[in-house]
Biotite code that builds the C-alpha atoms (Angstrom):
import biotite.structure as struc

atoms = struc.array([
    struc.Atom([24.410, -6.550, -23.324], chain_id="A", res_id=1, res_name="MET", atom_name="CA", element="C"),
    struc.Atom([25.081, -2.579, -23.851], chain_id="A", res_id=2, res_name="SER", atom_name="CA", element="C"),
    struc.Atom([27.617, -1.600, -21.799], chain_id="A", res_id=3, res_name="GLN", atom_name="CA", element="C"),
    struc.Atom([26.044, -0.759, -17.962], chain_id="A", res_id=4, res_name="GLY", atom_name="CA", element="C"),
    struc.Atom([23.053, -3.213, -18.659], chain_id="A", res_id=5, res_name="ASN", atom_name="CA", element="C"),
    struc.Atom([22.382, -5.899, -16.257], chain_id="A", res_id=6, res_name="MET", atom_name="CA", element="C"),
    struc.Atom([21.397, -9.437, -16.259], chain_id="A", res_id=7, res_name="ASN", atom_name="CA", element="C"),
    struc.Atom([19.264, -10.777, -13.967], chain_id="A", res_id=8, res_name="LEU", atom_name="CA", element="C"),
    struc.Atom([17.829, -14.491, -12.040], chain_id="A", res_id=9, res_name="THR", atom_name="CA", element="C"),
    struc.Atom([14.100, -13.599, -10.978], chain_id="A", res_id=10, res_name="LEU", atom_name="CA", element="C"),
    struc.Atom([12.156, -16.258, -8.516], chain_id="A", res_id=11, res_name="LYS", atom_name="CA", element="C"),
    struc.Atom([8.856, -14.865, -8.557], chain_id="A", res_id=12, res_name="VAL", atom_name="CA", element="C"),
    struc.Atom([5.887, -16.147, -7.027], chain_id="A", res_id=13, res_name="TRP", atom_name="CA", element="C"),
    struc.Atom([3.183, -18.161, -9.523], chain_id="A", res_id=14, res_name="ARG", atom_name="CA", element="C"),
    struc.Atom([-0.057, -18.646, -8.826], chain_id="A", res_id=15, res_name="GLN", atom_name="CA", element="C"),
    struc.Atom([-3.012, -19.832, -10.729], chain_id="A", res_id=16, res_name="LYS", atom_name="CA", element="C"),
    struc.Atom([-5.878, -18.274, -8.628], chain_id="A", res_id=17, res_name="ASN", atom_name="CA", element="C"),
    struc.Atom([-6.767, -18.093, -4.409], chain_id="A", res_id=18, res_name="GLU", atom_name="CA", element="C"),
    struc.Atom([-7.402, -22.245, -4.214], chain_id="A", res_id=19, res_name="LYS", atom_name="CA", element="C"),
    struc.Atom([-4.197, -22.961, -6.407], chain_id="A", res_id=20, res_name="ASP", atom_name="CA", element="C"),
    struc.Atom([-0.740, -23.582, -3.919], chain_id="A", res_id=21, res_name="THR", atom_name="CA", element="C"),
    struc.Atom([1.693, -21.528, -5.808], chain_id="A", res_id=22, res_name="GLY", atom_name="CA", element="C"),
    struc.Atom([5.452, -21.696, -6.396], chain_id="A", res_id=23, res_name="LYS", atom_name="CA", element="C"),
    struc.Atom([8.316, -20.160, -6.950], chain_id="A", res_id=24, res_name="ILE", atom_name="CA", element="C"),
    struc.Atom([9.277, -20.164, -10.633], chain_id="A", res_id=25, res_name="VAL", atom_name="CA", element="C"),
    struc.Atom([12.965, -18.831, -12.023], chain_id="A", res_id=26, res_name="ASP", atom_name="CA", element="C"),
    struc.Atom([13.226, -16.395, -14.941], chain_id="A", res_id=27, res_name="TYR", atom_name="CA", element="C"),
    struc.Atom([16.223, -15.035, -16.603], chain_id="A", res_id=28, res_name="LYS", atom_name="CA", element="C"),
    struc.Atom([16.365, -11.506, -17.941], chain_id="A", res_id=29, res_name="VAL", atom_name="CA", element="C"),
    struc.Atom([19.400, -10.116, -19.807], chain_id="A", res_id=30, res_name="SER", atom_name="CA", element="C"),
    struc.Atom([20.300, -6.545, -21.427], chain_id="A", res_id=31, res_name="ASP", atom_name="CA", element="C"),
    struc.Atom([18.245, -4.240, -18.429], chain_id="A", res_id=32, res_name="ILE", atom_name="CA", element="C"),
    struc.Atom([18.928, -0.874, -18.256], chain_id="A", res_id=33, res_name="SER", atom_name="CA", element="C"),
    struc.Atom([19.727, 0.698, -14.874], chain_id="A", res_id=34, res_name="PRO", atom_name="CA", element="C"),
    struc.Atom([17.275, 3.519, -15.928], chain_id="A", res_id=35, res_name="ASP", atom_name="CA", element="C"),
    struc.Atom([14.009, 1.316, -16.206], chain_id="A", res_id=36, res_name="MET", atom_name="CA", element="C"),
    struc.Atom([11.766, 0.988, -13.586], chain_id="A", res_id=37, res_name="SER", atom_name="CA", element="C"),
    struc.Atom([11.371, -2.305, -11.761], chain_id="A", res_id=38, res_name="PHE", atom_name="CA", element="C"),
    struc.Atom([7.629, -2.378, -13.396], chain_id="A", res_id=39, res_name="LEU", atom_name="CA", element="C"),
    struc.Atom([8.979, -1.783, -16.998], chain_id="A", res_id=40, res_name="GLU", atom_name="CA", element="C"),
    struc.Atom([11.950, -4.626, -16.020], chain_id="A", res_id=41, res_name="MET", atom_name="CA", element="C"),
    struc.Atom([9.059, -6.661, -15.608], chain_id="A", res_id=42, res_name="PHE", atom_name="CA", element="C"),
    struc.Atom([7.422, -5.571, -18.716], chain_id="A", res_id=43, res_name="ASP", atom_name="CA", element="C"),
    struc.Atom([10.549, -7.063, -20.244], chain_id="A", res_id=44, res_name="VAL", atom_name="CA", element="C"),
    struc.Atom([9.979, -9.976, -18.988], chain_id="A", res_id=45, res_name="LEU", atom_name="CA", element="C"),
    struc.Atom([6.452, -10.711, -19.871], chain_id="A", res_id=46, res_name="ASN", atom_name="CA", element="C"),
    struc.Atom([7.370, -9.568, -23.632], chain_id="A", res_id=47, res_name="GLU", atom_name="CA", element="C"),
    struc.Atom([9.944, -12.316, -23.562], chain_id="A", res_id=48, res_name="GLN", atom_name="CA", element="C"),
    struc.Atom([7.081, -14.995, -22.246], chain_id="A", res_id=49, res_name="LEU", atom_name="CA", element="C"),
    struc.Atom([4.539, -13.960, -24.287], chain_id="A", res_id=50, res_name="ILE", atom_name="CA", element="C"),
    struc.Atom([6.672, -13.752, -27.467], chain_id="A", res_id=51, res_name="SER", atom_name="CA", element="C"),
    struc.Atom([7.685, -17.579, -26.706], chain_id="A", res_id=52, res_name="LYS", atom_name="CA", element="C"),
    struc.Atom([3.788, -18.547, -26.005], chain_id="A", res_id=53, res_name="GLY", atom_name="CA", element="C"),
    struc.Atom([4.031, -19.191, -22.375], chain_id="A", res_id=54, res_name="GLU", atom_name="CA", element="C"),
    struc.Atom([1.776, -16.958, -20.339], chain_id="A", res_id=55, res_name="GLU", atom_name="CA", element="C"),
    struc.Atom([2.534, -13.641, -19.061], chain_id="A", res_id=56, res_name="SER", atom_name="CA", element="C"),
    struc.Atom([2.817, -12.851, -14.839], chain_id="A", res_id=57, res_name="ILE", atom_name="CA", element="C"),
    struc.Atom([-0.214, -10.887, -13.358], chain_id="A", res_id=58, res_name="ALA", atom_name="CA", element="C"),
    struc.Atom([0.644, -7.549, -11.709], chain_id="A", res_id=59, res_name="PHE", atom_name="CA", element="C"),
    struc.Atom([-0.919, -4.546, -10.341], chain_id="A", res_id=60, res_name="ASP", atom_name="CA", element="C"),
    struc.Atom([-0.487, -1.077, -12.023], chain_id="A", res_id=61, res_name="HIS", atom_name="CA", element="C"),
    struc.Atom([-2.084, 2.034, -13.149], chain_id="A", res_id=62, res_name="ASP", atom_name="CA", element="C"),
    struc.Atom([-0.672, 5.303, -12.430], chain_id="A", res_id=63, res_name="CYS", atom_name="CA", element="C"),
    struc.Atom([3.413, 4.293, -12.388], chain_id="A", res_id=64, res_name="ARG", atom_name="CA", element="C"),
    struc.Atom([3.481, 7.662, -10.366], chain_id="A", res_id=65, res_name="GLU", atom_name="CA", element="C"),
    struc.Atom([3.489, 6.645, -7.245], chain_id="A", res_id=66, res_name="GLY", atom_name="CA", element="C"),
    struc.Atom([0.094, 7.805, -6.315], chain_id="A", res_id=67, res_name="ILE", atom_name="CA", element="C"),
    struc.Atom([-2.135, 4.684, -6.532], chain_id="A", res_id=68, res_name="CYS", atom_name="CA", element="C"),
    struc.Atom([-0.266, 2.185, -5.002], chain_id="A", res_id=69, res_name="GLY", atom_name="CA", element="C"),
    struc.Atom([-1.517, -0.712, -6.956], chain_id="A", res_id=70, res_name="MET", atom_name="CA", element="C"),
    struc.Atom([2.106, -1.274, -8.011], chain_id="A", res_id=71, res_name="CYS", atom_name="CA", element="C"),
    struc.Atom([2.408, -3.864, -5.104], chain_id="A", res_id=72, res_name="SER", atom_name="CA", element="C"),
    struc.Atom([5.256, -6.199, -4.697], chain_id="A", res_id=73, res_name="MET", atom_name="CA", element="C"),
    struc.Atom([7.168, -7.850, -2.131], chain_id="A", res_id=74, res_name="PHE", atom_name="CA", element="C"),
    struc.Atom([10.825, -7.710, -3.213], chain_id="A", res_id=75, res_name="ILE", atom_name="CA", element="C"),
    struc.Atom([13.437, -9.284, -1.915], chain_id="A", res_id=76, res_name="ASN", atom_name="CA", element="C"),
    struc.Atom([11.594, -9.877, 1.577], chain_id="A", res_id=77, res_name="GLY", atom_name="CA", element="C"),
    struc.Atom([10.318, -6.148, 1.543], chain_id="A", res_id=78, res_name="GLN", atom_name="CA", element="C"),
    struc.Atom([7.593, -4.390, 0.022], chain_id="A", res_id=79, res_name="PRO", atom_name="CA", element="C"),
    struc.Atom([8.155, -1.922, -2.885], chain_id="A", res_id=80, res_name="HIS", atom_name="CA", element="C"),
    struc.Atom([11.822, -3.158, -2.559], chain_id="A", res_id=81, res_name="GLY", atom_name="CA", element="C"),
    struc.Atom([14.856, -1.842, -0.799], chain_id="A", res_id=82, res_name="PRO", atom_name="CA", element="C"),
    struc.Atom([14.211, 1.826, -1.151], chain_id="A", res_id=83, res_name="ASN", atom_name="CA", element="C"),
    struc.Atom([12.805, 3.981, 0.841], chain_id="A", res_id=84, res_name="LYS", atom_name="CA", element="C"),
    struc.Atom([10.160, 6.323, 0.440], chain_id="A", res_id=85, res_name="GLY", atom_name="CA", element="C"),
    struc.Atom([9.360, 5.294, -2.762], chain_id="A", res_id=86, res_name="VAL", atom_name="CA", element="C"),
    struc.Atom([6.635, 2.588, -4.494], chain_id="A", res_id=87, res_name="THR", atom_name="CA", element="C"),
    struc.Atom([7.573, -0.314, -6.891], chain_id="A", res_id=88, res_name="THR", atom_name="CA", element="C"),
    struc.Atom([6.762, 1.894, -10.098], chain_id="A", res_id=89, res_name="CYS", atom_name="CA", element="C"),
    struc.Atom([9.273, 4.492, -8.443], chain_id="A", res_id=90, res_name="GLN", atom_name="CA", element="C"),
    struc.Atom([12.169, 2.109, -7.665], chain_id="A", res_id=91, res_name="LEU", atom_name="CA", element="C"),
    struc.Atom([14.739, 1.782, -10.774], chain_id="A", res_id=92, res_name="HIS", atom_name="CA", element="C"),
    struc.Atom([16.914, -1.004, -11.728], chain_id="A", res_id=93, res_name="MET", atom_name="CA", element="C"),
    struc.Atom([20.197, 0.924, -10.058], chain_id="A", res_id=94, res_name="ARG", atom_name="CA", element="C"),
    struc.Atom([19.157, 0.024, -6.990], chain_id="A", res_id=95, res_name="SER", atom_name="CA", element="C"),
    struc.Atom([20.383, -3.666, -8.315], chain_id="A", res_id=96, res_name="PHE", atom_name="CA", element="C"),
    struc.Atom([23.510, -5.081, -9.898], chain_id="A", res_id=97, res_name="LYS", atom_name="CA", element="C"),
    struc.Atom([24.569, -7.293, -12.765], chain_id="A", res_id=98, res_name="ASP", atom_name="CA", element="C"),
    struc.Atom([23.817, -11.067, -11.590], chain_id="A", res_id=99, res_name="GLY", atom_name="CA", element="C"),
    struc.Atom([21.744, -10.321, -8.772], chain_id="A", res_id=100, res_name="ASP", atom_name="CA", element="C"),
    struc.Atom([19.351, -12.821, -8.017], chain_id="A", res_id=101, res_name="THR", atom_name="CA", element="C"),
    struc.Atom([15.857, -11.102, -6.935], chain_id="A", res_id=102, res_name="ILE", atom_name="CA", element="C"),
    struc.Atom([12.726, -12.727, -5.340], chain_id="A", res_id=103, res_name="VAL", atom_name="CA", element="C"),
    struc.Atom([9.283, -11.235, -5.829], chain_id="A", res_id=104, res_name="VAL", atom_name="CA", element="C"),
    struc.Atom([5.842, -12.269, -4.524], chain_id="A", res_id=105, res_name="GLU", atom_name="CA", element="C"),
    struc.Atom([2.785, -10.953, -3.850], chain_id="A", res_id=106, res_name="PRO", atom_name="CA", element="C"),
    struc.Atom([1.708, -9.361, -0.439], chain_id="A", res_id=107, res_name="TRP", atom_name="CA", element="C"),
    struc.Atom([1.560, -11.765, 2.205], chain_id="A", res_id=108, res_name="ARG", atom_name="CA", element="C"),
    struc.Atom([-1.969, -11.746, 4.323], chain_id="A", res_id=109, res_name="ALA", atom_name="CA", element="C"),
    struc.Atom([-5.088, -13.879, 4.666], chain_id="A", res_id=110, res_name="ALA", atom_name="CA", element="C"),
    struc.Atom([-7.346, -10.123, 4.062], chain_id="A", res_id=111, res_name="ALA", atom_name="CA", element="C"),
    struc.Atom([-5.495, -9.369, 0.702], chain_id="A", res_id=112, res_name="PHE", atom_name="CA", element="C"),
    struc.Atom([-5.978, -13.136, -0.959], chain_id="A", res_id=113, res_name="PRO", atom_name="CA", element="C"),
    struc.Atom([-4.087, -13.888, -3.727], chain_id="A", res_id=114, res_name="VAL", atom_name="CA", element="C"),
    struc.Atom([-6.388, -13.257, -7.275], chain_id="A", res_id=115, res_name="ILE", atom_name="CA", element="C"),
    struc.Atom([-3.021, -14.542, -9.650], chain_id="A", res_id=116, res_name="LYS", atom_name="CA", element="C"),
    struc.Atom([0.866, -14.541, -9.654], chain_id="A", res_id=117, res_name="ASP", atom_name="CA", element="C"),
    struc.Atom([1.470, -11.238, -7.854], chain_id="A", res_id=118, res_name="LEU", atom_name="CA", element="C"),
    struc.Atom([-2.150, -9.364, -8.274], chain_id="A", res_id=119, res_name="THR", atom_name="CA", element="C"),
    struc.Atom([-3.992, -9.560, -4.451], chain_id="A", res_id=120, res_name="VAL", atom_name="CA", element="C"),
    struc.Atom([-7.453, -8.592, -3.330], chain_id="A", res_id=121, res_name="ASP", atom_name="CA", element="C"),
    struc.Atom([-7.315, -5.461, -1.436], chain_id="A", res_id=122, res_name="ARG", atom_name="CA", element="C"),
    struc.Atom([-11.015, -4.650, -1.894], chain_id="A", res_id=123, res_name="SER", atom_name="CA", element="C"),
    struc.Atom([-10.807, -4.813, 2.450], chain_id="A", res_id=124, res_name="ALA", atom_name="CA", element="C"),
    struc.Atom([-9.368, -1.753, 2.368], chain_id="A", res_id=125, res_name="PHE", atom_name="CA", element="C"),
    struc.Atom([-12.466, -0.320, 0.643], chain_id="A", res_id=126, res_name="ASP", atom_name="CA", element="C"),
    struc.Atom([-15.143, -2.169, 2.490], chain_id="A", res_id=127, res_name="ARG", atom_name="CA", element="C"),
    struc.Atom([-13.008, -0.315, 5.758], chain_id="A", res_id=128, res_name="ILE", atom_name="CA", element="C"),
    struc.Atom([-13.478, 3.146, 3.975], chain_id="A", res_id=129, res_name="ILE", atom_name="CA", element="C"),
    struc.Atom([-17.158, 2.630, 3.273], chain_id="A", res_id=130, res_name="SER", atom_name="CA", element="C"),
    struc.Atom([-17.412, 2.177, 6.982], chain_id="A", res_id=131, res_name="LYS", atom_name="CA", element="C"),
    struc.Atom([-16.124, 5.681, 7.522], chain_id="A", res_id=132, res_name="GLY", atom_name="CA", element="C"),
    struc.Atom([-19.849, 7.507, 6.852], chain_id="A", res_id=133, res_name="GLY", atom_name="CA", element="C"),
    struc.Atom([-19.621, 10.870, 5.406], chain_id="A", res_id=134, res_name="PHE", atom_name="CA", element="C"),
    struc.Atom([-18.248, 14.434, 5.856], chain_id="A", res_id=135, res_name="ILE", atom_name="CA", element="C"),
    struc.Atom([-19.710, 17.662, 5.726], chain_id="A", res_id=136, res_name="SER", atom_name="CA", element="C"),
    struc.Atom([-18.937, 19.847, 2.029], chain_id="A", res_id=137, res_name="VAL", atom_name="CA", element="C"),
    struc.Atom([-20.357, 22.944, 1.179], chain_id="A", res_id=138, res_name="ASN", atom_name="CA", element="C"),
    struc.Atom([-21.231, 22.324, -2.437], chain_id="A", res_id=139, res_name="THR", atom_name="CA", element="C"),
    struc.Atom([-21.977, 26.321, -3.197], chain_id="A", res_id=140, res_name="GLY", atom_name="CA", element="C"),
    struc.Atom([-19.567, 28.787, -3.902], chain_id="A", res_id=141, res_name="ASN", atom_name="CA", element="C"),
    struc.Atom([-15.898, 27.903, -2.415], chain_id="A", res_id=142, res_name="ALA", atom_name="CA", element="C"),
    struc.Atom([-15.124, 29.808, 0.894], chain_id="A", res_id=143, res_name="GLN", atom_name="CA", element="C"),
    struc.Atom([-12.146, 31.996, 1.839], chain_id="A", res_id=144, res_name="ASP", atom_name="CA", element="C"),
    struc.Atom([-9.975, 29.893, 3.217], chain_id="A", res_id=145, res_name="ALA", atom_name="CA", element="C"),
    struc.Atom([-9.791, 32.583, 6.160], chain_id="A", res_id=146, res_name="ASN", atom_name="CA", element="C"),
    struc.Atom([-13.623, 31.565, 6.714], chain_id="A", res_id=147, res_name="ASN", atom_name="CA", element="C"),
    struc.Atom([-13.082, 28.119, 8.287], chain_id="A", res_id=148, res_name="ILE", atom_name="CA", element="C"),
    struc.Atom([-10.452, 28.090, 11.008], chain_id="A", res_id=149, res_name="PRO", atom_name="CA", element="C"),
    struc.Atom([-7.942, 25.383, 11.146], chain_id="A", res_id=150, res_name="ILE", atom_name="CA", element="C"),
    struc.Atom([-4.609, 25.279, 13.279], chain_id="A", res_id=151, res_name="PRO", atom_name="CA", element="C"),
    struc.Atom([-1.437, 24.791, 10.873], chain_id="A", res_id=152, res_name="LYS", atom_name="CA", element="C"),
    struc.Atom([-0.325, 22.282, 12.862], chain_id="A", res_id=153, res_name="THR", atom_name="CA", element="C"),
    struc.Atom([-3.562, 20.287, 12.440], chain_id="A", res_id=154, res_name="ASP", atom_name="CA", element="C"),
    struc.Atom([-4.047, 20.489, 8.924], chain_id="A", res_id=155, res_name="ALA", atom_name="CA", element="C"),
    struc.Atom([-0.171, 20.028, 8.141], chain_id="A", res_id=156, res_name="ASP", atom_name="CA", element="C"),
    struc.Atom([-0.830, 16.232, 10.164], chain_id="A", res_id=157, res_name="ALA", atom_name="CA", element="C"),
    struc.Atom([-4.177, 15.926, 8.177], chain_id="A", res_id=158, res_name="ALA", atom_name="CA", element="C"),
    struc.Atom([-2.265, 16.454, 4.891], chain_id="A", res_id=159, res_name="PHE", atom_name="CA", element="C"),
    struc.Atom([-0.002, 14.261, 6.075], chain_id="A", res_id=160, res_name="SER", atom_name="CA", element="C"),
    struc.Atom([-2.428, 11.073, 7.357], chain_id="A", res_id=161, res_name="ALA", atom_name="CA", element="C"),
    struc.Atom([-3.881, 11.734, 4.048], chain_id="A", res_id=162, res_name="ALA", atom_name="CA", element="C"),
    struc.Atom([-1.177, 11.174, 1.716], chain_id="A", res_id=163, res_name="ALA", atom_name="CA", element="C"),
    struc.Atom([-1.808, 7.494, 2.261], chain_id="A", res_id=164, res_name="CYS", atom_name="CA", element="C"),
    struc.Atom([-2.209, 5.636, -0.723], chain_id="A", res_id=165, res_name="ILE", atom_name="CA", element="C"),
    struc.Atom([-3.553, 2.553, 0.553], chain_id="A", res_id=166, res_name="GLY", atom_name="CA", element="C"),
    struc.Atom([-1.073, 0.342, -0.979], chain_id="A", res_id=167, res_name="CYS", atom_name="CA", element="C"),
    struc.Atom([-1.166, -2.368, 1.719], chain_id="A", res_id=168, res_name="GLY", atom_name="CA", element="C"),
    struc.Atom([2.690, -2.306, 2.301], chain_id="A", res_id=169, res_name="ALA", atom_name="CA", element="C"),
    struc.Atom([1.963, -1.649, 6.015], chain_id="A", res_id=170, res_name="CYS", atom_name="CA", element="C"),
    struc.Atom([0.063, -4.987, 6.371], chain_id="A", res_id=171, res_name="VAL", atom_name="CA", element="C"),
    struc.Atom([2.710, -6.771, 4.462], chain_id="A", res_id=172, res_name="ALA", atom_name="CA", element="C"),
    struc.Atom([5.098, -5.930, 6.491], chain_id="A", res_id=173, res_name="THR", atom_name="CA", element="C"),
    struc.Atom([3.650, -6.516, 9.538], chain_id="A", res_id=174, res_name="CYS", atom_name="CA", element="C"),
    struc.Atom([4.166, -9.834, 11.240], chain_id="A", res_id=175, res_name="LYS", atom_name="CA", element="C"),
    struc.Atom([0.643, -9.900, 12.428], chain_id="A", res_id=176, res_name="ASN", atom_name="CA", element="C"),
    struc.Atom([-0.849, -8.500, 9.233], chain_id="A", res_id=177, res_name="SER", atom_name="CA", element="C"),
    struc.Atom([-2.331, -5.631, 10.894], chain_id="A", res_id=178, res_name="SER", atom_name="CA", element="C"),
    struc.Atom([-4.364, -2.685, 9.033], chain_id="A", res_id=179, res_name="ALA", atom_name="CA", element="C"),
    struc.Atom([-4.373, -0.478, 12.109], chain_id="A", res_id=180, res_name="MET", atom_name="CA", element="C"),
    struc.Atom([-1.391, 2.199, 9.860], chain_id="A", res_id=181, res_name="LEU", atom_name="CA", element="C"),
    struc.Atom([-4.384, 2.184, 7.170], chain_id="A", res_id=182, res_name="PHE", atom_name="CA", element="C"),
    struc.Atom([-7.088, 2.841, 8.893], chain_id="A", res_id=183, res_name="VAL", atom_name="CA", element="C"),
    struc.Atom([-5.580, 5.184, 11.347], chain_id="A", res_id=184, res_name="ALA", atom_name="CA", element="C"),
    struc.Atom([-4.365, 7.529, 8.633], chain_id="A", res_id=185, res_name="ALA", atom_name="CA", element="C"),
    struc.Atom([-8.093, 7.485, 7.305], chain_id="A", res_id=186, res_name="LYS", atom_name="CA", element="C"),
    struc.Atom([-9.844, 7.884, 10.388], chain_id="A", res_id=187, res_name="ILE", atom_name="CA", element="C"),
    struc.Atom([-6.824, 11.048, 11.396], chain_id="A", res_id=188, res_name="SER", atom_name="CA", element="C"),
    struc.Atom([-7.449, 12.733, 8.096], chain_id="A", res_id=189, res_name="GLN", atom_name="CA", element="C"),
    struc.Atom([-10.650, 13.365, 9.053], chain_id="A", res_id=190, res_name="PHE", atom_name="CA", element="C"),
    struc.Atom([-10.818, 13.301, 13.068], chain_id="A", res_id=191, res_name="ALA", atom_name="CA", element="C"),
    struc.Atom([-8.232, 16.482, 12.696], chain_id="A", res_id=192, res_name="LEU", atom_name="CA", element="C"),
    struc.Atom([-10.747, 18.683, 10.440], chain_id="A", res_id=193, res_name="LEU", atom_name="CA", element="C"),
    struc.Atom([-13.921, 20.053, 10.877], chain_id="A", res_id=194, res_name="PRO", atom_name="CA", element="C"),
    struc.Atom([-15.546, 18.267, 8.129], chain_id="A", res_id=195, res_name="GLN", atom_name="CA", element="C"),
    struc.Atom([-15.183, 15.137, 9.892], chain_id="A", res_id=196, res_name="GLY", atom_name="CA", element="C"),
    struc.Atom([-16.631, 15.763, 12.631], chain_id="A", res_id=197, res_name="GLN", atom_name="CA", element="C"),
    struc.Atom([-20.354, 14.745, 11.657], chain_id="A", res_id=198, res_name="VAL", atom_name="CA", element="C"),
    struc.Atom([-19.277, 11.376, 12.098], chain_id="A", res_id=199, res_name="GLU", atom_name="CA", element="C"),
    struc.Atom([-16.382, 11.872, 14.348], chain_id="A", res_id=200, res_name="GLY", atom_name="CA", element="C"),
    struc.Atom([-17.759, 9.821, 17.193], chain_id="A", res_id=201, res_name="ILE", atom_name="CA", element="C"),
    struc.Atom([-18.688, 6.349, 15.028], chain_id="A", res_id=202, res_name="ALA", atom_name="CA", element="C"),
    struc.Atom([-16.409, 7.003, 12.637], chain_id="A", res_id=203, res_name="ARG", atom_name="CA", element="C"),
    struc.Atom([-13.097, 5.379, 14.311], chain_id="A", res_id=204, res_name="ALA", atom_name="CA", element="C"),
    struc.Atom([-15.673, 2.654, 15.901], chain_id="A", res_id=205, res_name="LYS", atom_name="CA", element="C"),
    struc.Atom([-17.275, 1.745, 12.728], chain_id="A", res_id=206, res_name="ASN", atom_name="CA", element="C"),
    struc.Atom([-13.770, 1.486, 10.784], chain_id="A", res_id=207, res_name="MET", atom_name="CA", element="C"),
    struc.Atom([-12.156, -0.589, 13.365], chain_id="A", res_id=208, res_name="VAL", atom_name="CA", element="C"),
    struc.Atom([-15.034, -3.408, 13.764], chain_id="A", res_id=209, res_name="ALA", atom_name="CA", element="C"),
    struc.Atom([-14.817, -3.457, 10.054], chain_id="A", res_id=210, res_name="GLN", atom_name="CA", element="C"),
    struc.Atom([-11.137, -3.872, 9.915], chain_id="A", res_id=211, res_name="MET", atom_name="CA", element="C"),
    struc.Atom([-11.626, -7.135, 12.805], chain_id="A", res_id=212, res_name="ASP", atom_name="CA", element="C"),
    struc.Atom([-14.348, -8.348, 10.540], chain_id="A", res_id=213, res_name="ALA", atom_name="CA", element="C"),
    struc.Atom([-11.711, -8.149, 7.666], chain_id="A", res_id=214, res_name="GLU", atom_name="CA", element="C"),
    struc.Atom([-9.481, -10.944, 9.489], chain_id="A", res_id=215, res_name="GLY", atom_name="CA", element="C"),
    struc.Atom([-6.300, -7.868, 9.766], chain_id="A", res_id=216, res_name="PHE", atom_name="CA", element="C"),
    struc.Atom([-4.001, -8.667, 12.365], chain_id="A", res_id=217, res_name="GLY", atom_name="CA", element="C"),
    struc.Atom([-3.530, -6.837, 15.844], chain_id="A", res_id=218, res_name="ASN", atom_name="CA", element="C"),
    struc.Atom([-1.244, -4.052, 16.091], chain_id="A", res_id=219, res_name="CYS", atom_name="CA", element="C"),
    struc.Atom([1.934, -5.090, 18.689], chain_id="A", res_id=220, res_name="THR", atom_name="CA", element="C"),
    struc.Atom([4.215, -1.288, 17.651], chain_id="A", res_id=221, res_name="ASN", atom_name="CA", element="C"),
    struc.Atom([6.994, -3.085, 16.140], chain_id="A", res_id=222, res_name="THR", atom_name="CA", element="C"),
    struc.Atom([7.003, 0.331, 13.925], chain_id="A", res_id=223, res_name="GLY", atom_name="CA", element="C"),
    struc.Atom([7.936, -2.195, 10.433], chain_id="A", res_id=224, res_name="ALA", atom_name="CA", element="C"),
    struc.Atom([4.627, -0.370, 9.024], chain_id="A", res_id=225, res_name="CYS", atom_name="CA", element="C"),
    struc.Atom([5.865, 3.433, 9.494], chain_id="A", res_id=226, res_name="GLU", atom_name="CA", element="C"),
    struc.Atom([9.418, 2.329, 8.027], chain_id="A", res_id=227, res_name="VAL", atom_name="CA", element="C"),
    struc.Atom([8.146, 0.326, 4.957], chain_id="A", res_id=228, res_name="GLU", atom_name="CA", element="C"),
    struc.Atom([5.204, 2.867, 4.195], chain_id="A", res_id=229, res_name="CYS", atom_name="CA", element="C"),
    struc.Atom([6.411, 4.346, 0.804], chain_id="A", res_id=230, res_name="PRO", atom_name="CA", element="C"),
    struc.Atom([4.219, 7.566, 1.918], chain_id="A", res_id=231, res_name="LYS", atom_name="CA", element="C"),
    struc.Atom([6.249, 7.712, 5.587], chain_id="A", res_id=232, res_name="GLY", atom_name="CA", element="C"),
    struc.Atom([2.680, 7.647, 7.363], chain_id="A", res_id=233, res_name="ILE", atom_name="CA", element="C"),
    struc.Atom([3.919, 7.903, 11.485], chain_id="A", res_id=234, res_name="SER", atom_name="CA", element="C"),
    struc.Atom([2.686, 6.040, 13.996], chain_id="A", res_id=235, res_name="LEU", atom_name="CA", element="C"),
    struc.Atom([0.922, 9.371, 15.613], chain_id="A", res_id=236, res_name="GLU", atom_name="CA", element="C"),
    struc.Atom([-2.218, 8.252, 13.818], chain_id="A", res_id=237, res_name="ASN", atom_name="CA", element="C"),
    struc.Atom([-2.467, 4.859, 15.599], chain_id="A", res_id=238, res_name="ILE", atom_name="CA", element="C"),
    struc.Atom([-2.149, 7.013, 18.468], chain_id="A", res_id=239, res_name="ALA", atom_name="CA", element="C"),
    struc.Atom([-4.618, 9.262, 17.191], chain_id="A", res_id=240, res_name="ARG", atom_name="CA", element="C"),
    struc.Atom([-7.253, 6.686, 16.702], chain_id="A", res_id=241, res_name="MET", atom_name="CA", element="C"),
    struc.Atom([-6.976, 4.699, 19.440], chain_id="A", res_id=242, res_name="ASN", atom_name="CA", element="C"),
    struc.Atom([-8.186, 8.052, 21.165], chain_id="A", res_id=243, res_name="ARG", atom_name="CA", element="C"),
    struc.Atom([-10.413, 8.387, 18.967], chain_id="A", res_id=244, res_name="GLU", atom_name="CA", element="C"),
    struc.Atom([-12.208, 4.760, 19.280], chain_id="A", res_id=245, res_name="PHE", atom_name="CA", element="C"),
    struc.Atom([-11.917, 5.316, 23.237], chain_id="A", res_id=246, res_name="PHE", atom_name="CA", element="C"),
    struc.Atom([-13.886, 8.181, 23.061], chain_id="A", res_id=247, res_name="MET", atom_name="CA", element="C"),
    struc.Atom([-16.820, 6.804, 20.591], chain_id="A", res_id=248, res_name="ALA", atom_name="CA", element="C"),
    struc.Atom([-17.172, 3.846, 23.100], chain_id="A", res_id=249, res_name="ASN", atom_name="CA", element="C"),
    struc.Atom([-17.613, 6.429, 25.961], chain_id="A", res_id=250, res_name="ILE", atom_name="CA", element="C"),
    struc.Atom([-19.737, 8.996, 23.961], chain_id="A", res_id=251, res_name="MET", atom_name="CA", element="C"),
    struc.Atom([-22.324, 6.321, 22.582], chain_id="A", res_id=252, res_name="GLU", atom_name="CA", element="C"),
])
C-alpha cells in the first residue's frame, strides 16, 4: 500500500431487482488514494469484482461534477455522505480514515423503488415536473435585461430555488419520505418570475396533487431535508409553495 493510502471495508446493499429482498454484502478494498472521489473508489471495487468474474455493483452516475444529482448513495446513514454541500461524486476519500467500515445503501422511499443495487427509480420526480405546466418565453430576439423588471431579491431567490438538482436527498433523509422541498423548489423558481405567472394558479395545485399520488409522505418540518440538501435549498420554499397552493385553491 502506498504511503497515505487506505484499506477499507465496504458494506454495500445488493439487490437484483425491485422484487428481490436484497442484503448487505461485505467487500474489502485496498490501496485507496485519499484523493479519489467516492465514485472512483467504487470504480476500483467494480474492476476488482469484474476481474474475479463477479457481477459489478450497479450505481447511478453521469456528470461527476455535482450537477446532475444522479450519484445518490446513502453513506453511513447520510445522503451523499458526511460532508455538507456536496454530492456523492464530490465526496473524496480523504473524508474517511484507513481501516474504516463504510455502509452504502440506496435511497429508501416507497416512491423510489430500487431498480438494482444502489440504483433507484426517481421517475416520480419527472411526473411531478410534468404537472408544472408551461412558462411564457419570448423565442424571438433576446430582450434587454432592463425590459423585464424583476426585483433582485426575487431573482436571487428564484436562482437559489433553481439550483435544485432533483437528486432526492431530501426524500431519502426525511422520516416521512416527503418530497416537499423538491416540489417547493420547482414551484418557487417559476412563482418568483413573471415567465412563470401564466400558469401560476394551477401549478402548485397540480404538482402537489401529483406528489401525493406518487406516494411521498407529508412534511412535519423537522428540517432534515434542508440540512442534507447538497445545494442548500431553503425551507422558505416550502412556505412559498404552501402560499401558492392556498391561493390556487381560493382562486380556482
